[in-house]
CHARMM-style PDB file with segment names, atoms N, HN, CA, C and O in Angstrom:
ATOM      1  N   UNK     1      45.259  58.487  38.088  1.00  0.00      PROA
ATOM      2  CA  UNK     1      44.318  59.056  39.009  1.00  0.00      PROA
ATOM      3  C   UNK     1      44.711  60.574  39.333  1.00  0.00      PROA
ATOM      4  O   UNK     1      45.853  60.880  39.675  1.00  0.00      PROA
ATOM      5  N   UNK     2      43.769  61.412  39.211  1.00  0.00      PROA
ATOM      6  HN  UNK     2      42.841  61.163  38.933  1.00  0.00      PROA
ATOM      7  CA  UNK     2      43.938  62.920  39.408  1.00  0.00      PROA
ATOM      8  C   UNK     2      44.018  63.064  40.938  1.00  0.00      PROA
ATOM      9  O   UNK     2      43.031  62.774  41.613  1.00  0.00      PROA
ATOM     10  N   UNK     3      45.055  63.463  41.464  1.00  0.00      PROA
ATOM     11  HN  UNK     3      45.857  63.699  40.915  1.00  0.00      PROA
ATOM     12  CA  UNK     3      45.173  63.697  42.920  1.00  0.00      PROA
ATOM     13  C   UNK     3      44.218  64.713  43.400  1.00  0.00      PROA
ATOM     14  O   UNK     3      43.723  64.561  44.517  1.00  0.00      PROA
ATOM     15  N   UNK     4      43.912  65.714  42.690  1.00  0.00      PROA
ATOM     16  HN  UNK     4      44.313  65.838  41.783  1.00  0.00      PROA
ATOM     17  CA  UNK     4      42.910  66.794  43.135  1.00  0.00      PROA
ATOM     18  C   UNK     4      41.535  66.061  43.363  1.00  0.00      PROA
ATOM     19  O   UNK     4      40.821  66.401  44.307  1.00  0.00      PROA
ATOM     20  N   UNK     5      41.172  65.080  42.521  1.00  0.00      PROA
ATOM     21  HN  UNK     5      41.751  64.803  41.754  1.00  0.00      PROA
ATOM     22  CA  UNK     5      39.877  64.440  42.750  1.00  0.00      PROA
ATOM     23  C   UNK     5      39.963  63.389  43.802  1.00  0.00      PROA
ATOM     24  O   UNK     5      38.980  63.110  44.490  1.00  0.00      PROA
ATOM     25  N   UNK     6      41.115  62.799  43.945  1.00  0.00      PROA
ATOM     26  HN  UNK     6      41.913  63.025  43.386  1.00  0.00      PROA
ATOM     27  CA  UNK     6      41.357  61.828  45.170  1.00  0.00      PROA
ATOM     28  C   UNK     6      41.301  62.538  46.452  1.00  0.00      PROA
ATOM     29  O   UNK     6      40.694  61.978  47.365  1.00  0.00      PROA
ATOM     30  N   UNK     7      41.861  63.731  46.674  1.00  0.00      PROA
ATOM     31  HN  UNK     7      42.354  64.185  45.933  1.00  0.00      PROA
ATOM     32  CA  UNK     7      41.881  64.397  47.843  1.00  0.00      PROA
ATOM     33  C   UNK     7      40.437  64.888  48.083  1.00  0.00      PROA
ATOM     34  O   UNK     7      39.894  64.796  49.184  1.00  0.00      PROA
ATOM     35  N   UNK     8      39.874  65.390  47.040  1.00  0.00      PROA
ATOM     36  HN  UNK     8      40.315  65.465  46.145  1.00  0.00      PROA
ATOM     37  CA  UNK     8      38.440  65.900  47.195  1.00  0.00      PROA
ATOM     38  C   UNK     8      37.423  64.843  47.767  1.00  0.00      PROA
ATOM     39  O   UNK     8      36.630  65.088  48.676  1.00  0.00      PROA
ATOM     40  N   UNK     9      37.550  63.606  47.101  1.00  0.00      PROA
ATOM     41  HN  UNK     9      38.195  63.407  46.363  1.00  0.00      PROA
ATOM     42  CA  UNK     9      36.747  62.545  47.553  1.00  0.00      PROA
ATOM     43  C   UNK     9      36.935  62.072  48.942  1.00  0.00      PROA
ATOM     44  O   UNK     9      36.023  61.724  49.692  1.00  0.00      PROA
ATOM     45  N   UNK    10      38.334  62.091  49.248  1.00  0.00      PROA
ATOM     46  HN  UNK    10      39.075  62.374  48.638  1.00  0.00      PROA
ATOM     47  CA  UNK    10      38.534  61.705  50.736  1.00  0.00      PROA
ATOM     48  C   UNK    10      38.172  62.760  51.720  1.00  0.00      PROA
ATOM     49  O   UNK    10      37.784  62.445  52.845  1.00  0.00      PROA
ATOM     50  N   UNK    11      38.285  64.014  51.341  1.00  0.00      PROA
ATOM     51  HN  UNK    11      38.600  64.270  50.427  1.00  0.00      PROA
ATOM     52  CA  UNK    11      37.836  65.034  52.278  1.00  0.00      PROA
ATOM     53  C   UNK    11      36.311  64.927  52.530  1.00  0.00      PROA
ATOM     54  O   UNK    11      35.861  64.997  53.674  1.00  0.00      PROA
ATOM     55  N   UNK    12      35.478  64.745  51.375  1.00  0.00      PROA
ATOM     56  HN  UNK    12      35.844  64.688  50.446  1.00  0.00      PROA
ATOM     57  CA  UNK    12      34.046  64.621  51.506  1.00  0.00      PROA
ATOM     58  C   UNK    12      33.724  63.347  52.364  1.00  0.00      PROA
ATOM     59  O   UNK    12      32.907  63.401  53.283  1.00  0.00      PROA
ATOM     60  N   UNK    13      34.378  62.229  52.040  1.00  0.00      PROA
ATOM     61  HN  UNK    13      35.042  62.185  51.293  1.00  0.00      PROA
ATOM     62  CA  UNK    13      34.053  61.062  52.801  1.00  0.00      PROA
ATOM     63  C   UNK    13      34.348  61.239  54.337  1.00  0.00      PROA
ATOM     64  O   UNK    13      33.536  60.858  55.180  1.00  0.00      PROA
ATOM     65  N   UNK    14      35.501  61.813  54.654  1.00  0.00      PROA
ATOM     66  HN  UNK    14      36.161  62.123  53.969  1.00  0.00      PROA
ATOM     67  CA  UNK    14      35.789  61.946  56.135  1.00  0.00      PROA
ATOM     68  C   UNK    14      34.928  62.894  56.709  1.00  0.00      PROA
ATOM     69  O   UNK    14      34.417  62.695  57.811  1.00  0.00      PROA
ATOM     70  N   UNK    15      34.698  64.045  55.960  1.00  0.00      PROA
ATOM     71  HN  UNK    15      35.113  64.206  55.065  1.00  0.00      PROA
ATOM     72  CA  UNK    15      33.915  65.160  56.616  1.00  0.00      PROA
ATOM     73  C   UNK    15      32.463  64.668  56.920  1.00  0.00      PROA
ATOM     74  O   UNK    15      31.832  65.019  57.917  1.00  0.00      PROA
ATOM     75  N   UNK    16      31.984  63.791  55.927  1.00  0.00      PROA
ATOM     76  HN  UNK    16      32.497  63.505  55.117  1.00  0.00      PROA
ATOM     77  CA  UNK    16      30.501  63.258  56.233  1.00  0.00      PROA
ATOM     78  C   UNK    16      30.559  62.169  57.320  1.00  0.00      PROA
ATOM     79  O   UNK    16      29.540  61.972  57.982  1.00  0.00      PROA
ATOM     80  N   UNK    17      31.597  61.493  57.540  1.00  0.00      PROA
ATOM     81  HN  UNK    17      32.425  61.653  57.002  1.00  0.00      PROA
ATOM     82  CA  UNK    17      31.766  60.407  58.535  1.00  0.00      PROA
ATOM     83  C   UNK    17      31.822  61.061  59.895  1.00  0.00      PROA
ATOM     84  O   UNK    17      31.393  60.479  60.891  1.00  0.00      PROA
ATOM     85  N   UNK    18      32.400  62.384  59.943  1.00  0.00      PROA
ATOM     86  HN  UNK    18      32.748  62.857  59.134  1.00  0.00      PROA
ATOM     87  CA  UNK    18      32.519  63.179  61.145  1.00  0.00      PROA
ATOM     88  C   UNK    18      31.331  63.930  61.379  1.00  0.00      PROA
ATOM     89  O   UNK    18      31.211  64.576  62.420  1.00  0.00      PROA
ATOM     90  N   UNK    19      30.355  63.903  60.422  1.00  0.00      PROA
ATOM     91  HN  UNK    19      30.453  63.379  59.576  1.00  0.00      PROA
ATOM     92  CA  UNK    19      29.011  64.722  60.704  1.00  0.00      PROA
ATOM     93  C   UNK    19      29.263  66.152  60.530  1.00  0.00      PROA
ATOM     94  O   UNK    19      28.598  66.958  61.180  1.00  0.00      PROA
ATOM     95  N   UNK    20      30.194  66.553  59.684  1.00  0.00      PROA
ATOM     96  HN  UNK    20      30.735  65.899  59.155  1.00  0.00      PROA
ATOM     97  CA  UNK    20      30.406  67.990  59.604  1.00  0.00      PROA
ATOM     98  C   UNK    20      29.808  68.503  58.207  1.00  0.00      PROA
ATOM     99  O   UNK    20      29.742  67.766  57.224  1.00  0.00      PROA
ATOM    100  N   UNK    21      29.408  69.749  58.215  1.00  0.00      PROA
ATOM    101  HN  UNK    21      29.462  70.348  59.014  1.00  0.00      PROA
ATOM    102  CA  UNK    21      29.029  70.459  56.944  1.00  0.00      PROA
ATOM    103  C   UNK    21      30.257  71.087  56.426  1.00  0.00      PROA
ATOM    104  O   UNK    21      31.279  71.080  57.113  1.00  0.00      PROA
ATOM    105  N   UNK    22      30.224  71.626  55.271  1.00  0.00      PROA
ATOM    106  HN  UNK    22      29.394  71.632  54.713  1.00  0.00      PROA
ATOM    107  CA  UNK    22      31.301  72.351  54.687  1.00  0.00      PROA
ATOM    108  C   UNK    22      31.578  73.590  55.466  1.00  0.00      PROA
ATOM    109  O   UNK    22      32.719  74.036  55.584  1.00  0.00      PROA
ATOM    110  N   UNK    23      30.558  74.124  55.980  1.00  0.00      PROA
ATOM    111  HN  UNK    23      29.631  73.761  55.884  1.00  0.00      PROA
ATOM    112  CA  UNK    23      30.700  75.454  56.739  1.00  0.00      PROA
ATOM    113  C   UNK    23      31.379  75.161  57.998  1.00  0.00      PROA
ATOM    114  O   UNK    23      32.258  75.925  58.397  1.00  0.00      PROA
ATOM    115  N   UNK    24      30.999  73.963  58.755  1.00  0.00      PROA
ATOM    116  HN  UNK    24      30.285  73.342  58.431  1.00  0.00      PROA
ATOM    117  CA  UNK    24      31.657  73.684  60.035  1.00  0.00      PROA
ATOM    118  C   UNK    24      33.129  73.349  59.781  1.00  0.00      PROA
ATOM    119  O   UNK    24      33.996  73.705  60.580  1.00  0.00      PROA
ATOM    120  N   UNK    25      33.412  72.660  58.662  1.00  0.00      PROA
ATOM    121  HN  UNK    25      32.708  72.370  58.013  1.00  0.00      PROA
ATOM    122  CA  UNK    25      34.839  72.352  58.340  1.00  0.00      PROA
ATOM    123  C   UNK    25      35.597  73.564  58.046  1.00  0.00      PROA
ATOM    124  O   UNK    25      36.744  73.681  58.476  1.00  0.00      PROA
ATOM    125  N   UNK    26      35.005  74.536  57.299  1.00  0.00      PROA
ATOM    126  HN  UNK    26      34.073  74.441  56.950  1.00  0.00      PROA
ATOM    127  CA  UNK    26      35.646  75.784  57.026  1.00  0.00      PROA
ATOM    128  C   UNK    26      35.942  76.542  58.395  1.00  0.00      PROA
ATOM    129  O   UNK    26      37.003  77.149  58.540  1.00  0.00      PROA
ATOM    130  N   UNK    27      35.030  76.494  59.341  1.00  0.00      PROA
ATOM    131  HN  UNK    27      34.168  76.001  59.224  1.00  0.00      PROA
ATOM    132  CA  UNK    27      35.234  77.267  60.527  1.00  0.00      PROA
ATOM    133  C   UNK    27      36.434  76.687  61.291  1.00  0.00      PROA
ATOM    134  O   UNK    27      37.325  77.442  61.681  1.00  0.00      PROA
ATOM    135  N   UNK    28      36.479  75.332  61.517  1.00  0.00      PROA
ATOM    136  HN  UNK    28      35.756  74.719  61.200  1.00  0.00      PROA
ATOM    137  CA  UNK    28      37.464  74.742  62.245  1.00  0.00      PROA
ATOM    138  C   UNK    28      38.848  74.712  61.527  1.00  0.00      PROA
ATOM    139  O   UNK    28      39.869  74.626  62.209  1.00  0.00      PROA
ATOM    140  N   UNK    29      38.908  74.781  60.167  1.00  0.00      PROA
ATOM    141  HN  UNK    29      38.078  74.851  59.613  1.00  0.00      PROA
ATOM    142  CA  UNK    29      40.089  74.661  59.452  1.00  0.00      PROA
ATOM    143  C   UNK    29      40.688  76.026  59.102  1.00  0.00      PROA
ATOM    144  O   UNK    29      41.891  76.117  58.855  1.00  0.00      PROA
ATOM    145  N   UNK    30      39.868  77.102  59.074  1.00  0.00      PROA
ATOM    146  HN  UNK    30      38.891  77.029  59.274  1.00  0.00      PROA
ATOM    147  CA  UNK    30      40.346  78.360  58.729  1.00  0.00      PROA
ATOM    148  C   UNK    30      40.216  78.710  57.276  1.00  0.00      PROA
ATOM    149  O   UNK    30      40.419  79.854  56.872  1.00  0.00      PROA
ATOM    150  N   UNK    31      39.871  77.695  56.482  1.00  0.00      PROA
ATOM    151  HN  UNK    31      39.706  76.765  56.811  1.00  0.00      PROA
ATOM    152  CA  UNK    31      39.607  77.919  55.039  1.00  0.00      PROA
ATOM    153  C   UNK    31      38.176  78.237  54.824  1.00  0.00      PROA
ATOM    154  O   UNK    31      37.320  77.881  55.634  1.00  0.00      PROA
ATOM    155  N   UNK    32      37.883  78.944  53.676  1.00  0.00      PROA
ATOM    156  HN  UNK    32      38.578  79.233  53.018  1.00  0.00      PROA
ATOM    157  CA  UNK    32      36.528  79.367  53.374  1.00  0.00      PROA
ATOM    158  C   UNK    32      35.754  78.214  52.919  1.00  0.00      PROA
ATOM    159  O   UNK    32      36.299  77.225  52.430  1.00  0.00      PROA
ATOM    160  N   UNK    33      34.398  78.336  53.083  1.00  0.00      PROA
ATOM    161  HN  UNK    33      33.955  79.140  53.481  1.00  0.00      PROA
ATOM    162  CA  UNK    33      33.507  77.274  52.667  1.00  0.00      PROA
ATOM    163  C   UNK    33      33.663  77.146  51.101  1.00  0.00      PROA
ATOM    164  O   UNK    33      33.574  76.056  50.536  1.00  0.00      PROA
ATOM    165  N   UNK    34      33.906  78.357  50.424  1.00  0.00      PROA
ATOM    166  HN  UNK    34      33.978  79.243  50.883  1.00  0.00      PROA
ATOM    167  CA  UNK    34      34.076  78.239  48.933  1.00  0.00      PROA
ATOM    168  C   UNK    34      35.259  77.400  48.511  1.00  0.00      PROA
ATOM    169  O   UNK    34      35.256  76.694  47.502  1.00  0.00      PROA
ATOM    170  N   UNK    35      36.333  77.531  49.403  1.00  0.00      PROA
ATOM    171  HN  UNK    35      36.335  78.104  50.222  1.00  0.00      PROA
ATOM    172  CA  UNK    35      37.538  76.781  49.101  1.00  0.00      PROA
ATOM    173  C   UNK    35      37.250  75.322  49.366  1.00  0.00      PROA
ATOM    174  O   UNK    35      37.618  74.495  48.532  1.00  0.00      PROA
ATOM    175  N   UNK    36      36.639  74.953  50.431  1.00  0.00      PROA
ATOM    176  HN  UNK    36      36.340  75.625  51.108  1.00  0.00      PROA
ATOM    177  CA  UNK    36      36.376  73.621  50.781  1.00  0.00      PROA
ATOM    178  C   UNK    36      35.443  72.909  49.694  1.00  0.00      PROA
ATOM    179  O   UNK    36      35.569  71.719  49.405  1.00  0.00      PROA
ATOM    180  N   UNK    37      34.529  73.730  49.143  1.00  0.00      PROA
ATOM    181  HN  UNK    37      34.427  74.697  49.377  1.00  0.00      PROA
ATOM    182  CA  UNK    37      33.649  73.228  48.077  1.00  0.00      PROA
ATOM    183  C   UNK    37      34.487  72.971  46.854  1.00  0.00      PROA
ATOM    184  O   UNK    37      34.396  71.885  46.282  1.00  0.00      PROA
ATOM    185  N   UNK    38      35.308  73.925  46.418  1.00  0.00      PROA
ATOM    186  HN  UNK    38      35.381  74.807  46.882  1.00  0.00      PROA
ATOM    187  CA  UNK    38      36.239  73.722  45.319  1.00  0.00      PROA
ATOM    188  C   UNK    38      37.135  72.461  45.496  1.00  0.00      PROA
ATOM    189  O   UNK    38      37.277  71.661  44.572  1.00  0.00      PROA
ATOM    190  N   UNK    39      37.748  72.302  46.730  1.00  0.00      PROA
ATOM    191  HN  UNK    39      37.632  72.952  47.481  1.00  0.00      PROA
ATOM    192  CA  UNK    39      38.510  71.270  46.984  1.00  0.00      PROA
ATOM    193  C   UNK    39      37.887  69.953  46.823  1.00  0.00      PROA
ATOM    194  O   UNK    39      38.477  69.047  46.236  1.00  0.00      PROA
ATOM    195  N   UNK    40      36.632  69.805  47.360  1.00  0.00      PROA
ATOM    196  HN  UNK    40      36.153  70.542  47.837  1.00  0.00      PROA
ATOM    197  CA  UNK    40      35.894  68.568  47.347  1.00  0.00      PROA
ATOM    198  C   UNK    40      35.422  68.243  45.811  1.00  0.00      PROA
ATOM    199  O   UNK    40      35.187  67.072  45.512  1.00  0.00      PROA
ATOM    200  N   UNK    41      35.302  69.170  44.950  1.00  0.00      PROA
ATOM    201  HN  UNK    41      35.493  70.121  45.194  1.00  0.00      PROA
ATOM    202  CA  UNK    41      34.950  69.004  43.635  1.00  0.00      PROA
ATOM    203  C   UNK    41      36.142  68.766  42.799  1.00  0.00      PROA
ATOM    204  O   UNK    41      36.008  68.603  41.586  1.00  0.00      PROA
ATOM    205  N   UNK    42      37.352  68.735  43.394  1.00  0.00      PROA
ATOM    206  HN  UNK    42      37.461  68.868  44.379  1.00  0.00      PROA
ATOM    207  CA  UNK    42      38.569  68.375  42.681  1.00  0.00      PROA
ATOM    208  C   UNK    42      39.127  69.644  41.843  1.00  0.00      PROA
ATOM    209  O   UNK    42      40.016  69.444  41.015  1.00  0.00      PROA
ATOM    210  N   UNK    43      38.648  70.863  42.036  1.00  0.00      PROA
ATOM    211  HN  UNK    43      37.926  71.026  42.709  1.00  0.00      PROA
ATOM    212  CA  UNK    43      38.921  71.963  41.360  1.00  0.00      PROA
ATOM    213  C   UNK    43      40.112  72.834  41.921  1.00  0.00      PROA
ATOM    214  O   UNK    43      40.605  73.797  41.334  1.00  0.00      PROA
ATOM    215  N   UNK    44      40.482  72.357  43.107  1.00  0.00      PROA
ATOM    216  HN  UNK    44      40.082  71.574  43.584  1.00  0.00      PROA
ATOM    217  CA  UNK    44      41.598  73.066  43.844  1.00  0.00      PROA
ATOM    218  C   UNK    44      42.798  72.162  43.858  1.00  0.00      PROA
ATOM    219  O   UNK    44      42.631  70.943  43.900  1.00  0.00      PROA
ATOM    220  N   UNK    45      43.953  72.670  43.828  1.00  0.00      PROA
ATOM    221  HN  UNK    45      44.089  73.660  43.794  1.00  0.00      PROA
ATOM    222  CA  UNK    45      45.226  71.917  43.941  1.00  0.00      PROA
ATOM    223  C   UNK    45      45.852  72.312  45.255  1.00  0.00      PROA
ATOM    224  O   UNK    45      46.589  73.293  45.348  1.00  0.00      PROA
ATOM    225  N   UNK    46      45.544  71.531  46.263  1.00  0.00      PROA
ATOM    226  HN  UNK    46      44.945  70.733  46.187  1.00  0.00      PROA
ATOM    227  CA  UNK    46      45.976  71.879  47.552  1.00  0.00      PROA
ATOM    228  C   UNK    46      47.603  71.542  47.841  1.00  0.00      PROA
ATOM    229  O   UNK    46      48.159  70.536  47.399  1.00  0.00      PROA
ATOM    230  N   UNK    47      48.175  72.433  48.554  1.00  0.00      PROA
ATOM    231  HN  UNK    47      47.724  73.250  48.912  1.00  0.00      PROA
ATOM    232  CA  UNK    47      49.565  72.173  48.914  1.00  0.00      PROA
ATOM    233  C   UNK    47      49.642  71.144  49.966  1.00  0.00      PROA
ATOM    234  O   UNK    47      48.638  70.679  50.504  1.00  0.00      PROA
ATOM    235  N   UNK    48      50.846  70.798  50.252  1.00  0.00      PROA
ATOM    236  HN  UNK    48      51.662  71.176  49.815  1.00  0.00      PROA
ATOM    237  CA  UNK    48      51.070  69.774  51.400  1.00  0.00      PROA
ATOM    238  C   UNK    48      50.677  70.468  52.726  1.00  0.00      PROA
ATOM    239  O   UNK    48      50.156  69.828  53.639  1.00  0.00      PROA
ATOM    240  N   UNK    49      50.917  71.682  52.803  1.00  0.00      PROA
ATOM    241  HN  UNK    49      51.340  72.202  52.061  1.00  0.00      PROA
ATOM    242  CA  UNK    49      50.530  72.452  54.081  1.00  0.00      PROA
ATOM    243  C   UNK    49      48.949  72.500  54.234  1.00  0.00      PROA
ATOM    244  O   UNK    49      48.400  72.319  55.320  1.00  0.00      PROA
ATOM    245  N   UNK    50      48.308  72.742  53.131  1.00  0.00      PROA
ATOM    246  HN  UNK    50      48.754  72.889  52.248  1.00  0.00      PROA
ATOM    247  CA  UNK    50      46.805  72.666  53.145  1.00  0.00      PROA
ATOM    248  C   UNK    50      46.276  71.268  53.581  1.00  0.00      PROA
ATOM    249  O   UNK    50      45.351  71.111  54.378  1.00  0.00      PROA
ATOM    250  N   UNK    51      46.966  70.273  52.969  1.00  0.00      PROA
ATOM    251  HN  UNK    51      47.717  70.401  52.322  1.00  0.00      PROA
ATOM    252  CA  UNK    51      46.508  68.892  53.187  1.00  0.00      PROA
ATOM    253  C   UNK    51      46.695  68.656  54.767  1.00  0.00      PROA
ATOM    254  O   UNK    51      45.774  68.157  55.413  1.00  0.00      PROA
ATOM    255  N   UNK    52      47.883  69.018  55.361  1.00  0.00      PROA
ATOM    256  HN  UNK    52      48.631  69.424  54.835  1.00  0.00      PROA
ATOM    257  CA  UNK    52      48.176  68.932  56.673  1.00  0.00      PROA
ATOM    258  C   UNK    52      47.233  69.629  57.610  1.00  0.00      PROA
ATOM    259  O   UNK    52      46.846  69.040  58.619  1.00  0.00      PROA
ATOM    260  N   UNK    53      46.836  70.861  57.332  1.00  0.00      PROA
ATOM    261  HN  UNK    53      47.150  71.340  56.512  1.00  0.00      PROA
ATOM    262  CA  UNK    53      45.947  71.646  58.048  1.00  0.00      PROA
ATOM    263  C   UNK    53      44.507  71.066  58.050  1.00  0.00      PROA
ATOM    264  O   UNK    53      43.821  71.056  59.071  1.00  0.00      PROA
ATOM    265  N   UNK    54      44.099  70.599  56.893  1.00  0.00      PROA
ATOM    266  HN  UNK    54      44.657  70.608  56.063  1.00  0.00      PROA
ATOM    267  CA  UNK    54      42.711  69.987  56.787  1.00  0.00      PROA
ATOM    268  C   UNK    54      42.729  68.740  57.602  1.00  0.00      PROA
ATOM    269  O   UNK    54      41.751  68.526  58.320  1.00  0.00      PROA
ATOM    270  N   UNK    55      43.774  67.838  57.583  1.00  0.00      PROA
ATOM    271  HN  UNK    55      44.568  68.012  57.000  1.00  0.00      PROA
ATOM    272  CA  UNK    55      43.785  66.672  58.355  1.00  0.00      PROA
ATOM    273  C   UNK    55      43.725  66.933  59.786  1.00  0.00      PROA
ATOM    274  O   UNK    55      43.051  66.201  60.512  1.00  0.00      PROA
ATOM    275  N   UNK    56      44.385  67.929  60.249  1.00  0.00      PROA
ATOM    276  HN  UNK    56      44.932  68.523  59.659  1.00  0.00      PROA
ATOM    277  CA  UNK    56      44.383  68.376  61.682  1.00  0.00      PROA
ATOM    278  C   UNK    56      42.840  68.792  62.004  1.00  0.00      PROA
ATOM    279  O   UNK    56      42.280  68.400  63.028  1.00  0.00      PROA
ATOM    280  N   UNK    57      42.316  69.477  61.204  1.00  0.00      PROA
ATOM    281  HN  UNK    57      42.770  69.795  60.372  1.00  0.00      PROA
ATOM    282  CA  UNK    57      40.885  69.965  61.398  1.00  0.00      PROA
ATOM    283  C   UNK    57      39.894  68.904  61.402  1.00  0.00      PROA
ATOM    284  O   UNK    57      38.864  68.972  62.072  1.00  0.00      PROA
ATOM    285  N   UNK    58      40.226  67.846  60.597  1.00  0.00      PROA
ATOM    286  HN  UNK    58      41.063  67.791  60.052  1.00  0.00      PROA
ATOM    287  CA  UNK    58      39.329  66.680  60.543  1.00  0.00      PROA
ATOM    288  C   UNK    58      39.604  65.494  61.553  1.00  0.00      PROA
ATOM    289  O   UNK    58      38.868  64.519  61.703  1.00  0.00      PROA
ATOM    290  N   UNK    59      40.758  65.735  62.203  1.00  0.00      PROA
ATOM    291  HN  UNK    59      41.357  66.527  62.081  1.00  0.00      PROA
ATOM    292  CA  UNK    59      41.191  64.730  63.241  1.00  0.00      PROA
ATOM    293  C   UNK    59      41.756  63.432  62.667  1.00  0.00      PROA
ATOM    294  O   UNK    59      41.676  62.384  63.308  1.00  0.00      PROA
ATOM    295  N   UNK    60      42.339  63.496  61.434  1.00  0.00      PROA
ATOM    296  HN  UNK    60      42.404  64.347  60.913  1.00  0.00      PROA
ATOM    297  CA  UNK    60      42.845  62.363  60.791  1.00  0.00      PROA
ATOM    298  C   UNK    60      44.296  62.537  60.418  1.00  0.00      PROA
ATOM    299  O   UNK    60      44.803  63.658  60.468  1.00  0.00      PROA
ATOM    300  N   UNK    61      44.992  61.469  60.044  1.00  0.00      PROA
ATOM    301  HN  UNK    61      44.580  60.558  60.003  1.00  0.00      PROA
ATOM    302  CA  UNK    61      46.251  61.661  59.377  1.00  0.00      PROA
ATOM    303  C   UNK    61      46.328  62.341  58.020  1.00  0.00      PROA
ATOM    304  O   UNK    61      45.392  62.171  57.239  1.00  0.00      PROA
ATOM    305  N   UNK    62      47.263  63.023  57.705  1.00  0.00      PROA
ATOM    306  HN  UNK    62      48.024  63.161  58.340  1.00  0.00      PROA
ATOM    307  CA  UNK    62      47.347  63.640  56.421  1.00  0.00      PROA
ATOM    308  C   UNK    62      47.356  62.536  55.261  1.00  0.00      PROA
ATOM    309  O   UNK    62      46.933  62.782  54.132  1.00  0.00      PROA
ATOM    310  N   UNK    63      47.876  61.301  55.645  1.00  0.00      PROA
ATOM    311  HN  UNK    63      48.219  61.101  56.562  1.00  0.00      PROA
ATOM    312  CA  UNK    63      47.890  60.284  54.709  1.00  0.00      PROA
ATOM    313  C   UNK    63      46.407  59.714  54.280  1.00  0.00      PROA
ATOM    314  O   UNK    63      46.179  59.131  53.220  1.00  0.00      PROA
ATOM    315  N   UNK    64      45.491  59.980  55.259  1.00  0.00      PROA
ATOM    316  HN  UNK    64      45.676  60.453  56.121  1.00  0.00      PROA
ATOM    317  CA  UNK    64      44.028  59.633  55.002  1.00  0.00      PROA
ATOM    318  C   UNK    64      43.541  60.450  53.902  1.00  0.00      PROA
ATOM    319  O   UNK    64      42.592  60.015  53.249  1.00  0.00      PROA
ATOM    320  N   UNK    65      44.067  61.593  53.600  1.00  0.00      PROA
ATOM    321  HN  UNK    65      44.838  61.946  54.130  1.00  0.00      PROA
ATOM    322  CA  UNK    65      43.608  62.518  52.619  1.00  0.00      PROA
ATOM    323  C   UNK    65      44.105  62.202  51.176  1.00  0.00      PROA
ATOM    324  O   UNK    65      43.525  62.559  50.150  1.00  0.00      PROA
ATOM    325  N   UNK    66      45.236  61.499  51.237  1.00  0.00      PROA
ATOM    326  HN  UNK    66      45.707  61.209  52.070  1.00  0.00      PROA
ATOM    327  CA  UNK    66      45.828  61.123  49.884  1.00  0.00      PROA
ATOM    328  C   UNK    66      45.890  59.689  49.620  1.00  0.00      PROA
ATOM    329  O   UNK    66      46.529  59.240  48.668  1.00  0.00      PROA
ATOM    330  N   UNK    67      45.210  58.924  50.480  1.00  0.00      PROA
ATOM    331  HN  UNK    67      44.691  59.288  51.253  1.00  0.00      PROA
ATOM    332  CA  UNK    67      45.188  57.424  50.313  1.00  0.00      PROA
ATOM    333  C   UNK    67      44.232  57.093  49.119  1.00  0.00      PROA
ATOM    334  O   UNK    67      43.075  57.512  49.088  1.00  0.00      PROA
ATOM    335  N   UNK    68      44.763  56.344  48.173  1.00  0.00      PROA
ATOM    336  HN  UNK    68      45.703  56.004  48.198  1.00  0.00      PROA
ATOM    337  CA  UNK    68      43.923  55.931  47.020  1.00  0.00      PROA
ATOM    338  C   UNK    68      42.775  55.018  47.427  1.00  0.00      PROA
ATOM    339  O   UNK    68      42.781  54.368  48.473  1.00  0.00      PROA
ATOM    340  N   UNK    69      41.853  55.010  46.592  1.00  0.00      PROA
ATOM    341  HN  UNK    69      41.848  55.537  45.742  1.00  0.00      PROA
ATOM    342  CA  UNK    69      40.659  54.126  46.753  1.00  0.00      PROA
ATOM    343  C   UNK    69      41.031  52.685  46.786  1.00  0.00      PROA
ATOM    344  O   UNK    69      42.054  52.316  46.208  1.00  0.00      PROA
ATOM    345  N   UNK    70      40.285  51.863  47.413  1.00  0.00      PROA
ATOM    346  HN  UNK    70      39.454  52.162  47.883  1.00  0.00      PROA
ATOM    347  CA  UNK    70      40.782  50.471  47.435  1.00  0.00      PROA
ATOM    348  C   UNK    70      40.126  49.768  46.272  1.00  0.00      PROA
ATOM    349  OT1 UNK    70      40.366  48.581  46.052  1.00  0.00      PROA
TER     350      UNK     70
END
């Protein structure tokens, strides 16, 4: 499993469950909308710090962003 794609899918899923747009997530996280888009498409290689900051912005555990599909 490609971790970039896994993180991207988890970010999309959680973002949509929270009712957020990419722009809204970008605003609360401090990352650009372009970065969020690339991340969700599995084109970005997020650092552990990025994963932590995104988790804070989404109100979830950082583990939720790296948890494999069931």
